[in-house]
Backbone as XML, in Angstrom:
<?xml version="1.0"?>
<chain id="A" units="angstrom">
  <residue number="1" name="UNK">
    <atom name="N" x="-27.505" y="5.207" z="25.771"/>
    <atom name="CA" x="-28.398" y="5.110" z="24.649"/>
    <atom name="C" x="-27.845" y="5.865" z="23.440"/>
  </residue>
  <residue number="2" name="UNK">
    <atom name="N" x="-27.170" y="6.988" z="23.700"/>
    <atom name="CA" x="-26.592" y="7.775" z="22.616"/>
    <atom name="C" x="-25.488" y="6.988" z="21.908"/>
  </residue>
  <residue number="3" name="UNK">
    <atom name="N" x="-24.714" y="6.222" z="22.658"/>
    <atom name="CA" x="-23.650" y="5.409" z="22.077"/>
    <atom name="C" x="-24.248" y="4.350" z="21.149"/>
  </residue>
  <residue number="4" name="UNK">
    <atom name="N" x="-25.354" y="3.750" z="21.554"/>
    <atom name="CA" x="-26.017" y="2.744" z="20.728"/>
    <atom name="C" x="-26.515" y="3.349" z="19.423"/>
  </residue>
  <residue number="5" name="UNK">
    <atom name="N" x="-27.101" y="4.533" z="19.490"/>
    <atom name="CA" x="-27.584" y="5.204" z="18.283"/>
    <atom name="C" x="-26.421" y="5.542" z="17.352"/>
  </residue>
  <residue number="6" name="UNK">
    <atom name="N" x="-25.339" y="6.037" z="17.924"/>
    <atom name="CA" x="-24.160" y="6.369" z="17.123"/>
    <atom name="C" x="-23.556" y="5.124" z="16.477"/>
  </residue>
  <residue number="7" name="UNK">
    <atom name="N" x="-23.543" y="4.029" z="17.198"/>
    <atom name="CA" x="-23.009" y="2.779" z="16.670"/>
    <atom name="C" x="-23.868" y="2.272" z="15.526"/>
  </residue>
  <residue number="8" name="UNK">
    <atom name="N" x="-25.176" y="2.315" z="15.697"/>
    <atom name="CA" x="-26.080" y="1.868" z="14.633"/>
    <atom name="C" x="-25.933" y="2.764" z="13.413"/>
  </residue>
  <residue number="9" name="UNK">
    <atom name="N" x="-25.838" y="4.071" z="13.621"/>
    <atom name="CA" x="-25.654" y="5.015" z="12.519"/>
    <atom name="C" x="-24.337" y="4.744" z="11.796"/>
  </residue>
  <residue number="10" name="UNK">
    <atom name="N" x="-23.286" y="4.486" z="12.555"/>
    <atom name="CA" x="-21.978" y="4.188" z="11.963"/>
    <atom name="C" x="-22.056" y="2.959" z="11.065"/>
  </residue>
  <residue number="11" name="UNK">
    <atom name="N" x="-22.659" y="1.882" z="11.547"/>
    <atom name="CA" x="-22.749" y="0.661" z="10.754"/>
    <atom name="C" x="-23.666" y="0.835" z="9.545"/>
  </residue>
  <residue number="12" name="UNK">
    <atom name="N" x="-24.706" y="1.654" z="9.669"/>
    <atom name="CA" x="-25.586" y="1.927" z="8.531"/>
    <atom name="C" x="-24.825" y="2.672" z="7.442"/>
  </residue>
  <residue number="13" name="UNK">
    <atom name="N" x="-24.049" y="3.673" z="7.832"/>
    <atom name="CA" x="-23.240" y="4.424" z="6.863"/>
    <atom name="C" x="-22.178" y="3.516" z="6.249"/>
  </residue>
  <residue number="14" name="UNK">
    <atom name="N" x="-21.550" y="2.708" z="7.055"/>
    <atom name="CA" x="-20.538" y="1.780" z="6.567"/>
    <atom name="C" x="-21.125" y="0.806" z="5.557"/>
  </residue>
  <residue number="15" name="UNK">
    <atom name="N" x="-22.318" y="0.316" z="5.806"/>
    <atom name="CA" x="-22.986" y="-0.605" z="4.890"/>
    <atom name="C" x="-23.277" y="0.067" z="3.557"/>
  </residue>
  <residue number="16" name="UNK">
    <atom name="N" x="-23.756" y="1.287" z="3.604"/>
    <atom name="CA" x="-24.077" y="2.015" z="2.374"/>
    <atom name="C" x="-22.814" y="2.309" z="1.571"/>
  </residue>
  <residue number="17" name="UNK">
    <atom name="N" x="-21.754" y="2.717" z="2.240"/>
    <atom name="CA" x="-20.508" y="3.062" z="1.557"/>
    <atom name="C" x="-19.834" y="1.826" z="0.987"/>
  </residue>
  <residue number="18" name="UNK">
    <atom name="N" x="-19.977" y="0.696" z="1.650"/>
    <atom name="CA" x="-19.285" y="-0.517" z="1.207"/>
    <atom name="C" x="-19.958" y="-1.189" z="0.012"/>
  </residue>
  <residue number="19" name="UNK">
    <atom name="N" x="-21.145" y="-0.771" z="-0.347"/>
    <atom name="CA" x="-21.836" y="-1.320" z="-1.514"/>
    <atom name="C" x="-21.282" y="-0.643" z="-2.750"/>
  </residue>
  <residue number="20" name="UNK">
    <atom name="N" x="-20.240" y="-1.206" z="-3.298"/>
    <atom name="CA" x="-19.536" y="-0.606" z="-4.421"/>
    <atom name="C" x="-19.798" y="-1.426" z="-5.669"/>
  </residue>
  <residue number="21" name="UNK">
    <atom name="N" x="-20.029" y="-0.770" z="-6.775"/>
    <atom name="CA" x="-20.320" y="-1.470" z="-8.024"/>
    <atom name="C" x="-19.094" y="-1.655" z="-8.905"/>
  </residue>
  <residue number="22" name="UNK">
    <atom name="N" x="-17.912" y="-1.293" z="-8.416"/>
    <atom name="CA" x="-16.700" y="-1.490" z="-9.207"/>
    <atom name="C" x="-16.372" y="-2.967" z="-9.321"/>
  </residue>
  <residue number="23" name="UNK">
    <atom name="N" x="-15.728" y="-3.317" z="-10.422"/>
    <atom name="CA" x="-15.365" y="-4.705" z="-10.669"/>
    <atom name="C" x="-14.212" y="-5.109" z="-9.750"/>
  </residue>
  <residue number="24" name="UNK">
    <atom name="N" x="-14.331" y="-6.270" z="-9.132"/>
    <atom name="CA" x="-13.265" y="-6.753" z="-8.259"/>
    <atom name="C" x="-12.146" y="-7.346" z="-9.111"/>
  </residue>
  <residue number="25" name="UNK">
    <atom name="N" x="-10.997" y="-7.550" z="-8.486"/>
    <atom name="CA" x="-9.862" y="-8.142" z="-9.191"/>
    <atom name="C" x="-10.190" y="-9.552" z="-9.667"/>
  </residue>
  <residue number="26" name="UNK">
    <atom name="N" x="-10.909" y="-10.311" z="-8.855"/>
    <atom name="CA" x="-11.295" y="-11.665" z="-9.234"/>
    <atom name="C" x="-12.230" y="-11.642" z="-10.444"/>
  </residue>
  <residue number="27" name="UNK">
    <atom name="N" x="-13.195" y="-10.733" z="-10.447"/>
    <atom name="CA" x="-14.111" y="-10.625" z="-11.588"/>
    <atom name="C" x="-13.361" y="-10.230" z="-12.853"/>
  </residue>
  <residue number="28" name="UNK">
    <atom name="N" x="-12.400" y="-9.321" z="-12.724"/>
    <atom name="CA" x="-11.592" y="-8.905" z="-13.872"/>
    <atom name="C" x="-10.817" y="-10.095" z="-14.431"/>
  </residue>
  <residue number="29" name="UNK">
    <atom name="N" x="-10.227" y="-10.873" z="-13.549"/>
    <atom name="CA" x="-9.448" y="-12.039" z="-13.962"/>
    <atom name="C" x="-10.330" y="-13.041" z="-14.712"/>
  </residue>
  <residue number="30" name="UNK">
    <atom name="N" x="-11.505" y="-13.337" z="-14.172"/>
    <atom name="CA" x="-12.419" y="-14.295" z="-14.794"/>
    <atom name="C" x="-12.923" y="-13.766" z="-16.133"/>
  </residue>
  <residue number="31" name="UNK">
    <atom name="N" x="-13.271" y="-12.486" z="-16.191"/>
    <atom name="CA" x="-13.795" y="-11.904" z="-17.424"/>
    <atom name="C" x="-12.765" y="-11.881" z="-18.549"/>
  </residue>
  <residue number="32" name="UNK">
    <atom name="N" x="-11.474" y="-11.811" z="-18.225"/>
    <atom name="CA" x="-10.436" y="-11.674" z="-19.236"/>
    <atom name="C" x="-9.658" y="-12.949" z="-19.507"/>
  </residue>
  <residue number="33" name="UNK">
    <atom name="N" x="-10.075" y="-14.074" z="-18.957"/>
    <atom name="CA" x="-9.354" y="-15.326" z="-19.185"/>
    <atom name="C" x="-9.327" y="-15.711" z="-20.658"/>
  </residue>
  <residue number="34" name="UNK">
    <atom name="N" x="-10.389" y="-15.428" z="-21.395"/>
    <atom name="CA" x="-10.452" y="-15.794" z="-22.802"/>
    <atom name="C" x="-9.779" y="-14.795" z="-23.725"/>
  </residue>
  <residue number="35" name="UNK">
    <atom name="N" x="-9.357" y="-13.654" z="-23.200"/>
    <atom name="CA" x="-8.729" y="-12.616" z="-23.997"/>
    <atom name="C" x="-7.297" y="-13.019" z="-24.329"/>
  </residue>
  <residue number="36" name="UNK">
    <atom name="N" x="-6.939" y="-12.993" z="-25.617"/>
    <atom name="CA" x="-5.591" y="-13.408" z="-26.038"/>
    <atom name="C" x="-4.514" y="-12.436" z="-25.563"/>
  </residue>
  <residue number="37" name="UNK">
    <atom name="N" x="-4.890" y="-11.185" z="-25.301"/>
    <atom name="CA" x="-3.916" y="-10.195" z="-24.852"/>
    <atom name="C" x="-3.769" y="-10.156" z="-23.331"/>
  </residue>
  <residue number="38" name="UNK">
    <atom name="N" x="-4.568" y="-10.922" z="-22.619"/>
    <atom name="CA" x="-4.509" y="-10.987" z="-21.156"/>
    <atom name="C" x="-3.520" y="-12.074" z="-20.750"/>
  </residue>
  <residue number="39" name="UNK">
    <atom name="N" x="-2.563" y="-11.726" z="-19.924"/>
    <atom name="CA" x="-1.543" y="-12.683" z="-19.500"/>
    <atom name="C" x="-1.623" y="-12.855" z="-17.992"/>
  </residue>
  <residue number="40" name="UNK">
    <atom name="N" x="-1.732" y="-14.086" z="-17.544"/>
    <atom name="CA" x="-1.721" y="-14.401" z="-16.114"/>
    <atom name="C" x="-0.478" y="-15.223" z="-15.818"/>
  </residue>
  <residue number="41" name="UNK">
    <atom name="N" x="0.225" y="-14.845" z="-14.780"/>
    <atom name="CA" x="1.474" y="-15.515" z="-14.427"/>
    <atom name="C" x="1.375" y="-16.010" z="-12.991"/>
  </residue>
  <residue number="42" name="UNK">
    <atom name="N" x="1.698" y="-17.269" z="-12.782"/>
    <atom name="CA" x="1.755" y="-17.823" z="-11.430"/>
    <atom name="C" x="3.186" y="-17.688" z="-10.920"/>
  </residue>
  <residue number="43" name="UNK">
    <atom name="N" x="3.316" y="-17.133" z="-9.736"/>
    <atom name="CA" x="4.629" y="-16.945" z="-9.132"/>
    <atom name="C" x="4.774" y="-17.959" z="-8.009"/>
  </residue>
  <residue number="44" name="UNK">
    <atom name="N" x="5.843" y="-18.754" z="-8.029"/>
    <atom name="CA" x="6.007" y="-19.762" z="-6.979"/>
    <atom name="C" x="6.224" y="-19.117" z="-5.606"/>
  </residue>
  <residue number="45" name="UNK">
    <atom name="N" x="5.676" y="-19.754" z="-4.597"/>
    <atom name="CA" x="5.793" y="-19.254" z="-3.230"/>
    <atom name="C" x="7.242" y="-19.226" z="-2.778"/>
  </residue>
  <residue number="46" name="UNK">
    <atom name="N" x="8.051" y="-20.097" z="-3.332"/>
    <atom name="CA" x="9.449" y="-20.182" z="-2.919"/>
    <atom name="C" x="10.213" y="-18.886" z="-3.165"/>
  </residue>
  <residue number="47" name="UNK">
    <atom name="N" x="9.708" y="-18.049" z="-4.054"/>
    <atom name="CA" x="10.375" y="-16.767" z="-4.302"/>
    <atom name="C" x="10.217" y="-15.814" z="-3.123"/>
  </residue>
  <residue number="48" name="UNK">
    <atom name="N" x="9.187" y="-16.014" z="-2.308"/>
    <atom name="CA" x="8.883" y="-15.070" z="-1.245"/>
    <atom name="C" x="9.055" y="-15.641" z="0.153"/>
  </residue>
  <residue number="49" name="UNK">
    <atom name="N" x="9.196" y="-16.918" z="0.286"/>
    <atom name="CA" x="9.273" y="-17.527" z="1.613"/>
    <atom name="C" x="10.665" y="-18.095" z="1.860"/>
  </residue>
  <residue number="50" name="UNK">
    <atom name="N" x="11.171" y="-17.875" z="3.048"/>
    <atom name="CA" x="12.423" y="-18.480" z="3.464"/>
    <atom name="C" x="12.077" y="-19.848" z="4.039"/>
  </residue>
  <residue number="51" name="UNK">
    <atom name="N" x="12.092" y="-20.865" z="3.194"/>
    <atom name="CA" x="11.615" y="-22.189" z="3.595"/>
    <atom name="C" x="12.516" y="-22.885" z="4.608"/>
  </residue>
  <residue number="52" name="UNK">
    <atom name="N" x="13.720" y="-22.388" z="4.782"/>
    <atom name="CA" x="14.623" y="-23.025" z="5.752"/>
    <atom name="C" x="14.129" y="-22.840" z="7.185"/>
  </residue>
  <residue number="53" name="UNK">
    <atom name="N" x="13.382" y="-21.777" z="7.442"/>
    <atom name="CA" x="12.923" y="-21.499" z="8.803"/>
    <atom name="C" x="11.519" y="-22.021" z="9.074"/>
  </residue>
  <residue number="54" name="UNK">
    <atom name="N" x="10.902" y="-22.693" z="8.107"/>
    <atom name="CA" x="9.541" y="-23.182" z="8.272"/>
    <atom name="C" x="9.514" y="-24.534" z="8.963"/>
  </residue>
  <residue number="55" name="UNK">
    <atom name="N" x="8.404" y="-24.807" z="9.644"/>
    <atom name="CA" x="8.218" y="-26.111" z="10.269"/>
    <atom name="C" x="7.838" y="-27.129" z="9.188"/>
  </residue>
  <residue number="56" name="UNK">
    <atom name="N" x="7.840" y="-28.387" z="9.533"/>
    <atom name="CA" x="7.493" y="-29.440" z="8.575"/>
    <atom name="C" x="6.057" y="-29.271" z="8.063"/>
  </residue>
  <residue number="57" name="UNK">
    <atom name="N" x="5.127" y="-28.905" z="8.957"/>
    <atom name="CA" x="3.739" y="-28.689" z="8.548"/>
    <atom name="C" x="3.619" y="-27.521" z="7.585"/>
  </residue>
  <residue number="58" name="UNK">
    <atom name="N" x="4.355" y="-26.455" z="7.840"/>
    <atom name="CA" x="4.312" y="-25.282" z="6.952"/>
    <atom name="C" x="4.868" y="-25.629" z="5.570"/>
  </residue>
  <residue number="59" name="UNK">
    <atom name="N" x="5.954" y="-26.389" z="5.538"/>
    <atom name="CA" x="6.519" y="-26.815" z="4.258"/>
    <atom name="C" x="5.531" y="-27.688" z="3.493"/>
  </residue>
  <residue number="60" name="UNK">
    <atom name="N" x="4.834" y="-28.565" z="4.204"/>
    <atom name="CA" x="3.837" y="-29.425" z="3.575"/>
    <atom name="C" x="2.709" y="-28.581" z="2.979"/>
  </residue>
  <residue number="61" name="UNK">
    <atom name="N" x="2.259" y="-27.566" z="3.720"/>
    <atom name="CA" x="1.200" y="-26.680" z="3.226"/>
    <atom name="C" x="1.643" y="-25.940" z="1.970"/>
  </residue>
  <residue number="62" name="UNK">
    <atom name="N" x="2.892" y="-25.488" z="1.925"/>
    <atom name="CA" x="3.387" y="-24.796" z="0.738"/>
    <atom name="C" x="3.434" y="-25.709" z="-0.473"/>
  </residue>
  <residue number="63" name="UNK">
    <atom name="N" x="3.801" y="-26.966" z="-0.274"/>
    <atom name="CA" x="3.855" y="-27.917" z="-1.400"/>
    <atom name="C" x="2.472" y="-28.216" z="-1.935"/>
  </residue>
  <residue number="64" name="UNK">
    <atom name="N" x="1.446" y="-28.173" z="-1.077"/>
    <atom name="CA" x="0.086" y="-28.506" z="-1.483"/>
    <atom name="C" x="-0.634" y="-27.347" z="-2.159"/>
  </residue>
  <residue number="65" name="UNK">
    <atom name="N" x="-0.022" y="-26.213" z="-2.276"/>
    <atom name="CA" x="-0.686" y="-25.048" z="-2.914"/>
    <atom name="C" x="-0.331" y="-24.959" z="-4.358"/>
  </residue>
</chain>
């Protein structure tokens, strides 16, 4: 019974701590899309993936992104 109480207390504390009011990265990106000084750059996946070792399905998934 003590373990159950400790587990419930842990999750209650975790829930309270996880409620953060800071702006997320996604919210920042959306809020600044109209700003002329905000620059967003898309980096191709090919810069980070060794496509020679990928299966045909994996290569197809990369092309569709």
